N, C-alpha and C positions, 0 to 999 in steps of 0.2 A: 672861515672855519665852520660857522653855523650852517653855511650852504652845503658843505661837505657832509656834515652830520645828517642833514635832511635827505641828501642823496643816498647815503648808506641806509638810512631808515626805510626809504622808498624801495630800494633794492631788496632789503631783508623782508619787508612786508610782501613784496611781489613773490619772493621765493616761498614764503609761508603760505600765501594764498594759493599758489600753484600746487604746492604739496597737499594742501587741504582739499582742493578740488580734485586732484588726482586720487587721493586716498578715498574720498567720498564716492567717486565714480567706480573705484575698485570694490568698495564694500556694498554698494547699493544692491546688487543682485542677491547677496546673502541676506540682506535686511528686508528685501521686498519680494520674497518668494510668493508666487500665487498658490492657491489651494492645490492645483494640479501638480505644481513643482514640489510642494511639500509632501504629497503622497509618493511621488517618484523617489524623493530623498528618503522617506520613511522605509520604503522597500529596499532601497540600496543599502541603507545602514544595517538592516536586519541581515541581509545576505552577507554584507561585509564582516559582520560580527560572528555569524554562526555557520556559514557554508563549509561543508566538509573539505572541499578542494581550495586550499589557500592560494593557489595560482589562478583561480577563477577561470579555468580552462585555458591557462597560459595566455592571459591578456591583462592589460592594465585596467583594473576595475574602476579606479578613480577616473580614468579617461572615458570609460563607458558612461559613467554618471554625467560627466561634463558634456559629452556629446548629446545625451538625451535631453539635458536641461537647456541646451542651446537651441533646440528646436521649439517651434511654436506649439504650446499645449493649450489649445483654445477652450477645451471643455473636458469633462470627465472621460468621455469616450476616447479622446486623444491621449489622455494620461494613461488609461488602461492599455491602449495599443502600444504606447511607448514602454510601459512596464513589461508587457509581454515580449517585446522585441529585445529589451535589456536582458530578461531572463533566458531567452532563447539562445543568447550568445554563450551561455554556460554549457549548452549541449547536454542537458540533464532533463529528461521528460518528467522526472518526479519533483523537480523544483519548479513550481508554477503558481501563477496568480489566479485567484478566484474572485469573480465579481460577487456582490452581496448575495445574489440568488444562488450561485454555485457554492458559495461558502455555507449557506444555510443547508443546501442539499447534502453536502458532505457531512455536516453535523448530524443530519437525520440518518444518513447512511450508516453511521457507526452506533446509532442508539435507538432507532425507531422503525419507521416505514418509509417507502418511497413509491412513486407511481411511474411506471415505465415498462420496459420489456424484460428487465431482470438479467442484464449482462454485466459482469465484471470485466473491465477492459484495461489494457495497458498499451504503451507505445514500445514497440520492439527497439531496443537501444542500438541495434546494428543497422536495421533497415529503415527505421523511423515509421514503419507501418502500424496502423491501428490493429491491435490483436485482441482476440477474446482470451481472457485468462480462464474464465469459466462462466457458464450460465448459472444463475441462482436456482437452487433446488426447487422444482415445482413451478418455475416461472414460465411465462409464455415463450420466451426464447428457448428454454430447454425443451418444451413441448413441440416447438417448431423444428427441432433437430439441429440447432446451432451447437457447435462443439468447441472445446478448448483448442487454442492455436488457430482457429479460423481467423482470417483477416477480413476486416470490414472495409470494403473499397469505397462504397457510397452509402449515404444515409439520405433517403428521400431525394435521390438523384444528385446530391451534393458530394463531391469528392472529399474524402477524409484526409487527403494528402497534407493539407495545411491546417487542419483542425487540431486544437489542443485536446487533451483528454476530457476536460470539462465542457468544452464546446460540443464535442461528440456526444457526451452523456446528456447534455441539455437538449440536443436535437432528438434524442431517443425517448425523452420524457414527454408526457402530455396527458390529456384527459383519459380517464378509464374508458375502454371500449374503442378508442380511436386506433387506427392502424398506422404502422410505420414500415416503410419499405427499405430493406437492407440488401445491398449487393455484397455477397460473401464469396471470398476466394479461399479454396481449400486445396492443400497439396494433393496432386494426383487426380483432382476432379474438376479443376478449372473454376469458373465463376458461376454462381447460382443466386437467383433473387428469392428473398424470403419476405413475405408480408406478415408481420407479427402484431397481434393486438396488444395494446397497453393495458396494464392492470395494476391493482394495488399489490405491491410485493411485500410479503411478510418476511421480516428479518429475524424470526425466532431461530436461533442458531443451533439448537440441540434436538436431535431425534434419538430416543433411547428405548430399547425394549429387551426383555429377557427371552433368550431362545435356548433351545436344547440342540446340541451338536449331534451328528449321527452316532457318536460314541456315548451319548447320554450325558455329556458335560453341560451343566447350566452355564450359559454364556451371556455376558452382557455386551450387546451390540450398541455402540454409540456413534452417531454420525454428527460431526461438528461442521457446520457450513460456513461460519464466519466468526471472526473475533471482534464482536462488538462489545459494548460496555456490560452487557448482561451475560456474556459467555461463561465467565468463571463461576458465577452463582448458579446458573442453569446447569452447568456440567457437574458441579458439586452435588446439586440436588439429585441429578440422574444417577451418579455413582452411589450415593447413599441409599437410594431406593433399590438399586440393583443388588447392593450388598445385603440389604434386609431380605431380599427375595432369594438369596443363596447363590448369587453368581460366583463361579469358581475361576473364571477367566474372562478376558475382555478383548474385543476388537474395536479399536478407535479408528473411524473412517474419516480421514482428512482429504480424500480425493475431491478435487475441484474446489477446495477451500482457498479463496484468494488472499486470506489474511485479514488485516484490520489493525486494531490497536496493539501496539507493542506490549503495553502493560497487561492487557488481557492474555496475550500469549504466555507471558511470564507467570501470571497467576494460575493459568491452567496447568502449566508444567509443574508447579508446586503441589497440585492435587495428586500427582502421580509419583513424585520423588521424595524420599525421606531426607536426602542430603545431596549435595553436589552443585556444581556450577550449571546454570541454565543457559546463559549466553554471555559473551564478552562484547562490549561496544568499544569502538575506536574512533576518537574524534580527530579534528584536523591537526592537532598537535601530536597525534600518535599516542595520546594518553589512553590507556585501557581502563574501562570500568567493567564491573561484572555484576550479575544478578545471581543470587544463590537460593537454594531451597534448604529450609531448615526443618522440614517435617512437622508433624508426622504426615505421611501420605494417607489418603483416604482408603487406599487398598494396596496390598502387596501382591495381588493375584497376577499371574502371567498376562502379558499384554502384547498384542500385535497391532501395528499401525499401518493402515493402508494409505499409500500416496500415489500420485500420478503427476502428469505435466501441469495440471491445474492447481497443484499444491504450492502455494506461494507465500512469501513474506512471513507474517507471524506464524503461519502453519509450518514453515520451514524452521523457524526458531524452536517450536515445540518438537518437531520430528528430530531435529539435530540434537536437542537436549536429551530426549529419551533414548536415542541411538547411542550417543557418545557415553552416556552414563550406564549403558548396559541394561536399561530398564525395559526396553521394548525391542522387538524385531520389526524392521520395516520391510513391507512387501509392496511391490508395484513397479512404478517407473521413476526415473530420475525427475526430481521436482523442478519447478519453474526457474529458480535461480535469481530471486530478488533479495540481495543482502544489504540493502541500504535502508537507513532509518530517516524518516521525515518528521519534522516538528511543524505544528500548525500555529500560525500567528494571526490574530485578529487585528486588522488595520483600522485607522481612525475613522474611515468613512463607512465601516461595516463590511468591507470586503475582507478577503483573507489571503494568506500567503503560506504555501507549503514549501519547506526548505529541507533539502537533504543535509542533515547535521552530523551524521555518523554512519559507519558501516558496522556490521556485526560479524562475529565469528562464533562457530559452535564451541562447545566445551573443549574439544580437541584442537582448537585454533584453526579450523577450516574456514576459509573465506569462500562462501558459496555463491557470491554474486556472479551472474551469467553462467554459472556452472551447475548449480542445483545440488541436491543431496542424492547420492546413489543409494538405493535400498539394499538391504542385506540379501533379499531374494528378488530378482527381477522377473516380473510377470507383466507382459504387454497388455495394454487395455484393448478391449473389444467393444464395439458399439452395442450398448444395451440401453434399454429404457429405464426410466426412474423406478418403475414397478419391478424391474428385474434386478435391481441392486440388492445384494445380500441374499441372492437365490442361487440355485444350482447353475444358472447361466452366467453368474458373476465369477469368473475364474480367479480373480485376485482374492475375493472373499473366500472361495473354496480352498485356495492355497493357505490362507490364514487359519482356517479350520484344521487343515492337515498338520500344520506346525504346532498348534495348540494340543492336538491329540497326541503328538509324539512327546509332549512335555510330561515327564514322569511326576512332577510336582502337581500338575493339574489332575492327572489320573489318581494320585493318592488322595487329594482333597475331595475329588468327586466320589471316591469309594467310601 
């Protein structure tokens, strides 16, 4: 009998040990993640929690993580490459990984200065090609003649076909005075090589001046080039100064404004609107949020907004808010059509992650992604230099003047 007890005990102990060893071998990968695996997991979790498309481009997102972690991640470079491959499976050019240098550059881009050629770029969602949204006003790229919708085929002889946005931007940055060679493709003109000097790019977003229209109307002309952190304050300052000088009407020029910070776009809209919805946001659960204006606006004077194909993102939020609320007349071309909102996350190693977390709709619930905003009066762009903007050679600007001249409220105020 004692022998039987010993045998049962040995069998039980063997089963327990087998279970324990099996359990430990199952748990070990989770308990012993390398630093590289931890970073991959950190990115995966952020996307899993916040990404707009809860089908993750119709794939098993957990399986994607498992596949990435099963590969050998020997160093930081391998981890970054694995993260890039993981994010690429989402087929969303706006959800992207930024190494520490790229992350710092993006932060500078929304708040200070940068050194480069001065191009705002995007990946065309349909073709995957690297496309110019707009050259920054006064930049070497603008002076060289690069235009919105130009496609960048090569940078310094390197094909852009497999480059991310940030890799392309990094290749175009460099010491002041150095040259970068860009191979540009343009509809109807084929390919052309541009050699563009790098320079310090000023990100002051507001240009404002008081003008007099041909009809004698004191006119506030404001050009907003980017929605960085200073844009609302600078624009408020400009409007207040123009009001003191007697402006009776305004032209707000958003042409070639590639956007920037969502909150900056909302705050700028509030400067013009006494009340009304500015924008609706829709998250992955389909839950709508909204941003409102509660007034008072800095001015109730008539307003015309100039837009073109380079008017994108936060610029489209502002244009849509002013159009749908009846606050402004839009003149120009259909806008770029970027209706997705990204949030920026700082990762544990100093790198960053931009994730598409929501889409937005105009106050009239128009989804403008890939469609853009159609202006009230369509006037095609014509090639003009920076010095010709706002002159008699600027047909979109001249159309805005004509519309304001017909406004009886303006005429009464001017008299």
